[in-house]
N, C-alpha and C positions, 0 to 999 in steps of 0.2 A: 495747573495741570489739566481742570475739570472742562478747559474749552476744548482740550482734544475730543473728549466724549461728545459733548455738545455738537460739535462740528460735524462729527461722524454720523450723528443722529440726524442733522440736517440732510447730509448728503444721501443716505438711505431713505429719509422719509419724502424728500423732494421729488422724487423720481415716480411716486405714485403706486407703488407696489407696497405689499407687506406680504411677508410669509405668514407671521402669526396673526390669528385672527382679530386679536386685541389692536392691532398697529393700525393708526388712522392712514387713510389714502387720500393723496392730492394726485389729480389728473394734470398732465403735460399743457393741456390747454386751458387749464382756469386762468382766467384772466387776473385771480387774486391768488395766484399761487404762493405769494410770499406770504399773505395773511393765513393762508390754509396751512402752511409750514408751521408758523408760528402756532398757530392753534393745536397743530398736531404735536409741539413738543411739548405744551403745556398740558395735554392730555396724557402726555407719556412720562411727566416728570415725576408723580409717585412710583412709577416702575424704574425710573432711572437709578434711584436710590440705591436698589438692591441689583441691579443687573438687569439684563435681558438675555437669558441663556440661547433663546431661539436663535438669535442674531449674533451670538458667541461676543457678545458685549459685557465686560465685568461691572461691579457695582461702581457708582458714583461716589460712594461715602463708605468707606475712604476711597480715594483714586489711587490704584497702586501701582509703582513702576519697580519691578524688581531689581534692575542694575542699569546704571549710566556710566558710561566712559567719557570724560571730559579731558580735552586737550586743546589747549587755547593758548597762542602767544600773541598780545596787540600791546600797543601802548599803555604803559602802567598796570600790565597784567601779565602774569604766566601763571597757568592753571593746569597741572595735569593730576586729575583726580578720578576716583572710582565711589560711586554712589551707590548703596544698596538699600533695599527694604524702604524706598521712598514714599510715603503716604501723604496724600493731601486731603485735608478737610474743609468743609464749606463752599465747594463747589456748586452743591445743589441749590443754593441760593441765588446762582447767575440770572441776569435780567437781560434779554435781548434789547438792544437797544437800535439795530437796523439790520437789515436780510434783503438780499438780492439773489435771485437766481435766474441763471441764463442758460436757456435750452435753444438758441437759435443756432442750429448746427456746431454747438459745442457743449461741455458739460462744465458748467463754473458756479462758483457760490462765493460770495461775498458776505461777510457778516462780523459786527460788532457787538460786543457784550461787555456787560461788567460783571464784578465779582465783589461784594463789599468788603469780605473777609476771609482769608484762605490760611489755614495752619499746616505747616510741612514739617514731618518728622523724616529722619534718615540716618542710616550709618555711613560715615564717611572715610576715606582713606586718601590724604592729600600729600603728594613729594614735591618738593623741589619747586613750590609755588610761591608767588607774591602777589599782592596788591598794592599799587604803589611801591613803596618802599618796604612794607609790612610783611613779613615771613609769616604765612599762614599754613605751612605744611603742619600734617598731623593725623592722627586717627582717633575717631570716637563717635559720639552721636550728636546730632542737629536738630536743634527745635526752633522754629520759626513762626511768626505772623506777620503776613502781609494785608495790609488794606488799601482800598480805592484802586483797585486793579482794573483796567480796560484792556481789552485784547481786539485787534482786528485780524481777522485770517481770509486769505484768498486761496481758492483753490482751483484748479483745471483738471478735469480726467479726461481719459481717453479708454477706448474699448482695446481689449486684448483677447486673444482666444487661445483656451487651454483645452486639450483633450477634444476639440471638437466644439467647444463651448463657448459662449462669447459673454465675457465680465466686464466691468468698469473698472478702473483702477485710477488713483490719485496720481497725476503726472506731475504735477508743480502745485506745491504749497508754501505760501508766504504768511508769518506770522508777525506782526507789529504789537509791542507791549509796553503798557506804561503802569508801574506801580508806584501809589501815592505816598506810602510809607511803609518801614519794615523794621522788625525788632528780631534779633537772631541770639540764641543762647546754646553753648558748646559743652558736652560732658567729654572732656578730653581724657583718653587713656595714657598718651604717651607725654604730652607736654601741656600739663594742666595751665601754667602760667601763661604761655604764649597762645592758648586758646581763648584765656580771658581776656588778654590784650587784643586779640582780635575781634572778638565779641564788643568789647567797649569801644573800640574803634568804629565797628559798622553801626552799633546804637547811637554814638555821637554823630555819625553823618551818614545817615543811611543812603541818602540821596546822591552823595559823591560816588560811593561803592556801586550802587546799583546802575549808575550811569556807563560805570566801567564794564560792570557784568552783562550788561542789557543785549549787546549784540550777540553774546553767547548763548543768553536764556532764549532770544528769539529763534537763532537757529537751531538749538537743541528742541526747542518746542514744536518747530516745522518738522523736523526729523521724526520725531516721535509721533505726532499727527498724522503724518503720512503714513507711516506703517501701521497705526492703528486704523486708519481708513481703510486701508487695503486688505488687513486682516478681515474686516468684516464684509466688504464688498466682494473679497474673493470666495465668498460661501453662497452668493446668490446670483445666477445668471443675469446677464443685462435685460433679457426679454422679460423678467420677473420685476427687473427694477422699473423699465419704462413701460408701464400699463398703457396700451394703445386705448385711446378713446373710443366708445361704442360708436358702430356706424349708424348714421341715421336710419331711422326706420320708415 
């Protein structure tokens, strides 16, 4: 989930303005704008851990999602779940592998980053659900660790007007995700034997289960990312996001 935060920072920093004095600035005409953004992210990394209240950005450690509703039917999968108090740990160790910003008559960002290890905890309530033929219904707490995470995210923005002021909002976000390995544990309050069986099945064949779940993870991640970006961008007028270059003297 930490990619959500990083992607939002790229969007806000890449357009060259910053409301807080400490926020690095990259100008639109900079031929090295991609490198400028990467440098800005590294400069901000210490602040990302505890969040940036001035931009309405929550802490990166842990990154918290209060509630998720999941409802998906696909080959080998039926999932109807409510996930609460989800916390992800380890995202501050992200590494940007690739970044491209496109500012020619559009607002677009493409990025690829890796996260060595991500730990996730959450409360879950799953009903009438299965993976392959395994019944995974139940209620309790989840603890998991994932390694070798690679995320590719692309976003396109558009200007909107609210109360006579123009803002930038994410119009389309696509996320592609690859997880190298994973392990899970369930503290089940209703069906402890079934929960133990589900954990054993996942831990014996994490690649199989992750391949089945991956489309849902990508779609959910993209939706969270879009909402997260728009929450931040909705607080800063577009003319502050896009700082005009100083005129030649």
